[in-house]
N, C-alpha and C positions, 0 to 999 in steps of 0.2 A: 387152394387159397395160399397167396402168397402174404408172409410175414416180417416185417422188419421190427427188431427190438433196437431200442437206441439206450444206450447207457454210458453217462458223464462222469462217474465217481466209482471209485475204487474200494467203496465202503464194502465191507463183507456182506452186511444185509442185504445192501441192494445187488450185488454180484450174487448171491444166493436166490435171491428173488428173480434175477433174468435166468439163471441157470434153470432154476425151477420151472418158470413158465415155459422155458423152450421144452423141458421134457414133458410137460404136461401138454403142451400143443402136439408134440409128437406123437403121444401115446391116445390123442383123440384119432377115431378112425377116419376122419375126414381130412386130416393134415398130410402134406407133401413133404419129407425132411428137405428135399433139395429145392423147395421154394422158401427158405427160412434163412435170414440174414439177421446179423447181429452188427450193428454200427457202434464202434467205439470211440469218444473223442475227450480230451481233457485227461482227468488223471485216470480214467476207465482204461487208458491205453497200457496202464501198467499191468494189468491182469492178464495180458497178453505176451507176458516176458517168459522166456523159458525158464523154468523151475519156480514159476509163481504158485501160490496156492490155487489158484483156479485153472492152471494149465493143465492138471491131471483131469479134469472134466472138460475142458475145452478141447484137447486135443481129440479125443474120440468122437466129440458132436462134429469136429470138422472132417474127420474120417467118415462119420455117417450124413455128410452132406450139408452142414451149416456152412454159411458163407460170412465167416468172420472178416470184417472190412475195419482197418483201424485209419484214423486222421494222421496225415502227415505233418501238419501243422503241431498237432499235440505231442508226435513221437518226436519232433523237432524241440517241443518244448520242456521234456524231459531228457533231452540229450540222450536219445538212443537212436539205434537203426534196427533196419529191418531183420538185420542177422543176428539181433538180440531175442527177437521174437519166436514165437512157436510156429513150426512149419505148418502152411497151409492158408496163413492169414493174406489177405490183400491189402497194401496201403492204397488209400484213396488221397486224391488232393485236398479233399476237405471234407470232414464228417457231415457238417449239414448240408453241403451239396450234394452228397452221397445219398443222403437221407431224401431230399428232393426227388433225385432223379430215380430211386427205388419207388417213391409215391406214385410218380409221373407213369412208372412201369406198373402199376396195379398192386403194390405191396400195402398192406395194412401196417400202419405205424402203432407201434406201443412201447410208450416210454416209460422208462423204470427209474 
């Protein structure tokens, strides 16, 4: 099963919800860690910064197979560049465009 999570806020409640949902999905016997993506746009890109509270959870998830994708427009909006982000992320041209591409590729969409 392929799943994409979409997060557009850096609210700690929503970030925790997304991280918990990813963990729960991976704990499910039918899930494949390599077929899980998270697309961050708007303020959510802030959680992918090195040293952020969420980075300590995101980094091992990326190492385990999570495809973490962040919107280049949102990255520009917070005046940051890829070098400030945690290792292993992918910067995509637009978050909403990437969500559409992933859904066309058979990913199930979950909005947080």
